[in-house]
N, C-alpha and C positions, 0 to 999 in steps of 0.2 A: 495787838490783840490776837492776830492770826497765830503767832507763835504759842500763845496761851491755849488756844483751841487745839493746835497741833499737839501740844503736850498732853492734853486730855484725851483726844481721840486717836492720836497716832503713836502712843507709847504704851508699853505694858503697865507701868505705874499709873498712867492716866486712865486706862481702862479699869484698873482695880479701883481707883478713886471714884470713877463714874458708877461702877457697880455698887459700891458701898452707898454712894449718895442716892441711888435710885431704889434702894431697898424700901424706903417708905412708900414710894409709888407702886412697887410690886405688892406690898401689903394692902395698899388702898385698892388696887385692882382685884385682889383676892376678895376683899370685903365687899366691893361693889358687885362683883359677879356672884358671890355667894348670896348676897341679899336679893339680887334679881332672880336667881334660880331657886332659892330656898334650900340650898344644900352647900356644904363646904368642900367635900372631897374632890369633886371634879374641878372646880375653879382653882383650888390650891394646887392640884396636879398640873393643870394647864399653865399657870403662871410659873410654877417651879421648873417645869420643863424649859420654858423660854429663858427665865432669869438665870437658871443654872447652866445653860448650854451656850447661849449667845456670847457672853463675855469670853469664854474659852476659845470659841471658834474665831472671834474677833482678834484675840491676841495671836492666835496661830497664823492668821492671815495678814499680820503686820509685817512690813519689810524688816529683815533682820539687821539692817543698818550697814550691810557690806556692799559689795559691788554687784548691782543688779544687772549689769551688762554681761557678766560672764555666764557661761553655760550653766543651766540649772543642774543640781546634783541629785542623783537618785541612788538609793541603796536598796536593792531587792534581795540581798542575802539575809535571811532571817538570823537574828541575834548578833550580827556583826556590829550594828550601830549601838546596841545595848552593851556590848563588850567595851566599845570605845567610851561610852558614857561611864561605865563602871571604873575605868582607869582614870577618869577625871577627878576622882575623889568622892568620899562618901556623901558630902553635902550636895554636890552637883548631881550625883547619881540619884540620890533620894528625891531631890526637887524635880528632876527630869522624869523619873518613873512615876512619881505620885501625880505630877501635873498631867501626864499622858493618861493615867488611869481616870482622872477626874473630868476629862474633856466631855465625854458622853455619859458620865455617871448619873447626872440629874435626869437625863432622858431615860436611861436604863432603870432608874429607881421609880420615877413617876409615870413613865409611859404605860407600863402594865396596869397601874392603878387607874389611869384615866381611860385607856382604850383596851377593851377586852381582847381584841385581836392580837395585842402585843403581850398578852399575859403568858409569857414563856421565856425562860432564860435563853434558850437557843435563838429565838426570834430576836431578842434584844441584842444578843451577840452579833447576829447577822446585820441588824440595823446599825449597830455601832461600827461594824466593819465597813458597811456601805458608806456611812457618813464620813468615816475616816479616809476611805479611798477618795471620796469627793474632795475633801479638804487637802489631802496630799497632792492630788492632781492639780487643784487650784494653785497650791504653792509652786508647783513646777511651771504651770502655764503662765502664771503672773510674774514669774522670775523674782521671787521675794528674797533671794539669797538665803534660802533654807534648804535643808536636805529633805527630800521626799523619801521617807523610809518605811519599809515593810514593818519594822519594829514599832513605829508609831501606830500603824494600823493595828497590829496585834495588841498593843497596850490599850489603845482607845477602845477596841472591841471588848477586851477583857474587862475594862472598867464598866462598860455598859452591862455586860453579862453578870458581873459580880454585884453591881448595884441592883439589878433585877432580882437576884437571889436574896439580897438584903431586904427587899420590900415584899418578898413572896408572901409573907404572912397576911398582908393587906389585899393582894390581888387573888390569892388562893381562896380567901374567905368568900369573895364574890363568886368564884367558879364553883365552890362547894355549895353555896346557897342556890345558884342557878340549877345545878344538877339535882339538888334535893327537890326543887320546885317542879322540874320537868319529870322527876320520878313519881311525884304524887299524883 
């Protein structure tokens, strides 16, 4: 049975399966929190931040399956790793780029909706960059046979910033309402 659990918790397909299987639990958490608090917006944002971010970070922190005894690899030259990914073919490049954009996208989208202090695309860009630097550092320190790349940081941060812009309609409303109230 240990191999079965390892397959669920220790592989990318396993994490995807667990993420899909826990969707009803996430929906239940939103419903229970909304019922308790008498509102939907904040509970939905809170659960979505966690549900949409944790699986991505979990997958990034899985060992790559190679030799974890060799020296960790770091690429601090901007756009070099992206150029290498682009030469791997259009499918690989698309998957790599989109996946990196999605890592902190949920946090970027729902963070400003839930927390007024985060209601700015530059702030979410900075938080996405900080979170990504932490993840890339962990990959290096934990020797996961992954490349710790500045390009990953750039894409992860861009994903958080773009997602914040995509949700601006909902958090800008709150800012507009608050400034109207204080002006009265």
